[in-house]
C-alpha positions as a printed Julia matrix, in Angstrom:
313×3 Matrix{Float64}:
 104.54  133.29   88.69
 103.51  132.02   92.1
 103.72  128.35   93.05
 100.36  126.64   93.56
  99.06  126.65   97.1
  98.85  123.32   98.96
  95.08  123.35   98.49
  95.34  123.68   94.7
  97.95  120.92   94.58
  95.69  118.37   96.24
  92.91  119.34   93.86
  94.94  118.45   90.76
  93.46  115.59   88.72
  94.77  112.04   89.04
  95.14  110.14   85.77
  96.14  106.65   84.64
  99.74  106.27   83.53
 100.76  104.4    80.39
 103.96  103.4    78.59
 104.13  106.89   77.12
 104.93  108.06   80.66
 108.1   105.97   81.01
 110.47  108.92   80.66
 108.53  111.22   83.06
 108.36  108.34   85.57
 112.1   107.79   85.24
 112.71  111.53   85.62
 110.73  111.5    88.86
 112.8   108.57   90.16
 115.95  110.54   89.38
 114.52  113.6    91.12
 114.17  111.53   94.3
 117.65  110.01   94.07
 116.52  106.6    92.79
 117.8   104.8    89.68
 115.81  105.87   86.62
 114.66  102.27   86.08
 112.73  102.73   82.85
 113.08   98.98   82.4
 111.29   98.29   85.69
 108.65  100.93   84.98
 107.91   99.16   81.7
 107.16   95.94   83.54
 105.1    97.63   86.23
 102.94   99.6    83.82
 102.3    96.56   81.62
 101.38   94.21   84.5
  99.9    96.72   86.94
  98.08  100.06   87.06
  99.91  103.34   87.44
  98.43  106.6    88.69
  99.98  110.02   88.32
  99.49  113.73   88.85
 100.92  116.03   86.22
 103.14  118.79   87.56
 101.34  122.14   87.45
 104.53  123.83   86.23
 104.39  121.64   83.11
 107.63  119.83   83.97
 106.74  116.16   83.97
 104.97  114.41   86.82
 104.38  115.78   90.3
 103.68  112.33   91.74
 103.18  108.65   90.9
 101.8   105.5    92.49
 101.6   101.95   91.15
  99.2    99.15   92.05
  99.77   95.48   91.26
  96.59   93.39   91.57
  96.52   89.76   92.63
  92.88   88.94   91.96
  90.69   89.51   94.99
  93.41   88.37   97.41
  95.27   91.66   97.69
  96.79   94.58   95.81
 100.43   95.59   96.18
 101.12   99.33   96.23
 104.45  100.83   95.25
 106.38  103.56   93.44
 104.84  106.26   95.62
 106.96  109.19   94.49
 106.46  112.93   94.88
 108.73  115.45   93.18
 110.93  117.23   95.69
 109.45  120.64   94.87
 105.97  119.38   95.78
 106.86  117.29   98.84
 104.94  117.58  102.12
 101.96  119.28  100.53
  99.41  116.45  100.74
  99.89  114.85   97.33
 101.02  111.45   98.63
  98.05  111.24  100.97
  95.71  112.15   98.13
  97.15  109.48   95.86
  96.93  106.83   98.59
  93.32  107.72   99.36
  92.56  107.43   95.65
  94.18  103.97   95.52
  92.29  102.85   98.63
  89.0   104.03   97.18
  89.65  102.25   93.87
  90.56   99.05   95.73
  87.16   98.86   97.37
  87.32   96.06   99.91
  90.43   94.38   98.47
  93.29   94.23  101.02
  96.44   96.23  100.35
 100.11   95.69  101.07
 103.23   97.81  100.59
 106.86   98.28  101.59
 107.2   101.55  103.49
 110.32  103.65  103.82
 111.04  105.25  107.18
 109.83  108.58  105.78
 106.58  107.15  104.38
 105.6   104.86  107.25
 103.87  107.54  109.4
 101.54  108.39  106.51
 100.57  104.76  105.95
 100.03  104.17  109.67
  97.78  107.24  109.74
  95.76  105.73  106.89
  95.27  102.48  108.8
  98.12  100.26  107.6
  99.82   97.95  110.11
 103.44   96.72  110.11
 103.78   92.96  109.6
 107.44   92.53  108.66
 110.63   94.08  107.42
 112.95   93.82  104.44
 116.67   94.5   104.49
 118.21   95.91  101.31
 121.78   94.76  100.78
 124.1    95.5    97.9
 127.67   95.3    96.65
 130.0    93.11   94.67
 129.47   89.43   95.36
 132.7    87.63   96.25
 132.68   83.87   95.79
 134.58   82.21   98.62
 137.07   79.52   97.68
 138.59   76.74   99.8
 139.98   78.04  103.07
 137.76   81.11  102.99
 139.74   82.96  100.31
 138.03   84.83   97.45
 137.5    82.61   94.43
 138.02   83.73   90.85
 134.31   83.4    90.1
 131.12   82.0    91.53
 131.75   78.92   89.33
 128.26   78.44   87.95
 128.49   77.5    84.29
 126.21   79.12   81.69
 124.45   75.77   81.34
 123.33   73.29   83.96
 125.82   72.91   86.8
 126.12   71.32   90.18
 126.23   73.82   93.01
 129.86   74.49   93.97
 130.76   73.41   97.46
 132.73   76.6    98.14
 130.9    78.78  100.63
 127.74   76.66  100.6
 126.44   74.21  103.21
 126.97   70.54  102.47
 123.18   70.11  102.39
 123.21   71.95   99.05
 125.49   69.37   97.41
 122.64   67.54   95.69
 121.07   70.71   94.29
 121.81   71.78   90.72
 120.99   75.06   89.05
 120.5    75.9    85.39
 119.0    78.6    83.19
 115.22   78.35   83.07
 113.69   76.96   79.89
 110.35   77.86   78.33
 108.72   74.68   79.6
 109.71   75.5    83.2
 107.09   78.25   83.52
 104.18   76.03   84.53
 106.31   74.28   87.15
 107.52   77.62   88.47
 103.92   78.83   88.78
 102.95   75.69   90.71
 105.94   76.1    93.04
 105.26   79.8    93.5
 101.54   79.61   94.3
 101.76   78.29   97.88
 104.88   80.37   98.57
 103.59   83.73   97.39
 100.07   82.86   98.52
  98.23   83.81   95.35
  98.61   83.44   91.61
 101.05   85.81   89.92
 101.31   84.21   86.51
 100.88   87.66   84.95
 104.27   88.59   86.43
 106.11   85.27   86.17
 105.25   84.99   82.47
 107.05   88.3    81.91
 110.24   87.28   83.76
 112.05   85.67   80.79
 111.84   88.9    78.76
 112.34   91.2    81.76
 115.32   89.53   83.4
 118.92   89.29   82.28
 118.97   85.8    83.76
 116.31   83.44   85.08
 117.69   80.47   87.01
 116.03   77.4    88.47
 117.24   74.99   91.15
 116.52   71.26   91.04
 117.1    68.25   93.21
 116.72   64.8    91.66
 114.72   66.35   88.82
 112.31   68.27   91.09
 112.22   72.06   90.85
 112.91   73.44   94.34
 113.54   77.12   93.65
 114.01   79.88   91.12
 115.45   83.37   90.96
 115.84   86.2    88.47
 118.51   88.82   87.88
 117.48   92.14   86.34
 119.16   95.53   85.77
 118.61   98.61   87.93
 120.94  101.57   87.49
 124.51  100.34   87.83
 123.47   97.18   89.71
 121.73   93.88   89.07
 118.8    93.02   91.32
 118.22   89.49   92.6
 114.48   88.95   92.75
 112.23   87.17   93.03
 114.14   84.62   95.09
 112.01   81.59   95.91
 113.71   78.55   97.41
 113.02   75.43   99.45
 115.61   76.44  102.05
 118.54   78.77  102.67
 121.07   76.47  101.01
 119.02   76.47   97.8
 118.69   80.26   97.93
 122.46   80.52   98.31
 122.97   78.22   95.33
 120.73   80.38   93.15
 122.44   83.62   94.19
 125.87   82.09   93.55
 124.81   80.96   90.07
 123.32   84.35   89.19
 126.33   86.25   90.51
 128.59   84.26   88.2
 126.8    85.72   85.16
 127.54   89.4    85.86
 130.41   91.65   86.87
 128.06   94.33   88.18
 127.18   94.83   91.86
 124.2    92.89   93.2
 121.24   94.24   95.16
 118.43   92.43   96.95
 115.56   93.2    99.33
 115.71   90.22  101.66
 112.96   89.33  104.14
 114.55   90.2   107.5
 113.46   86.84  108.93
 116.05   85.16  106.73
 118.98   86.09  108.95
 121.14   83.19  107.75
 120.92   84.32  104.13
 121.56   87.95  105.07
 124.64   86.96  107.06
 125.9    84.82  104.18
 125.42   87.67  101.67
 127.42   90.0   103.89
 130.16   87.41  104.23
 130.3    87.43  100.44
 130.77   91.17  100.08
 127.31   92.74  100.2
 126.58   95.52  102.67
 123.41   96.86  104.34
 121.91   99.73  102.33
 118.47  100.46  103.77
 115.39   98.83  105.23
 111.68   98.98  104.6
 108.67   97.97  106.67
 106.14   95.57  105.17
 102.64   96.84  105.91
  99.13   95.6   105.23
  95.63   97.07  105.2
  92.58   94.85  105.51
  94.49   91.62  106.26
  96.46   90.67  109.4
  99.45   89.36  107.43
 100.59   88.38  103.97
  99.47   84.99  102.67
 101.9    82.29  101.57
 105.0    80.66  103.04
 107.54   83.2   104.27
 110.05   80.42  104.99
 110.49   79.92  101.23
 109.98   83.54  100.17
 113.41   85.14  100.41
 113.11   88.27   98.23
 110.41   89.93   96.13
 110.69   90.63   92.42
 110.7    94.28   93.47
 109.19   95.95   96.51
 106.68   97.59   94.16
 105.12   94.21   93.34
 104.85   92.92   96.92
């Protein structure tokens, strides 16, 4: 039986994905060398809209793409995956054109890999930033710069340990988020992210292994989540008043797991990136933040350290 020609591939129908597609989506991730991430797919398909093309050979999905709407402000595009056996045959371009048509005049944003960036540039996207993915086992630094036994954040409310953190963080405390923190988190997040994402934040308690908030004198000044991906735990979103607060949140989250950490950190936050590397994480890859229809992302990049996932913007 002959493989479909490139022309017949780009003529295949595009359909909406649903939770019944979790396993085929995970299989496609695995095909491309990514973690299966059924857990993440569950979140994305419940909060966003997935599109897919069924493989003509009957073996799962040939391609996927996910859109995460933020009202009329913008739509984040992610999870653009094409099965290896169908790569470079026009499917990704077709899916992106479909997404752009469905978006109408709503601006778009995405994180592009080095391989995908030429396609997005050809479709009219412009680079506006960069994210650095780092990962590895977090090593808490004790007095004198030696590794500490743990990151010393207690399961309940705790003052930020002085070890490895700037003195300016000494008045910041972190604790597990409570149910009544959600409204405060949403109010903190709105000017930082630049648009309302309550539909995602409300899902964080169930999605994450740990949701931590940072306070100073009773005022919430940051929050971060830790969620599983393959053999690692991802830190994201990471929203904080300043670098010291971001460091405090990471330290607290790291103390709750013995698995490696991973984060996609906005490349402008060089101090945090340097600190993470000092604590055992290593550079893994980088992506380019791109937009279509807007000159830049809204919000306050100074307090936006890492996304929930690159697929959600």
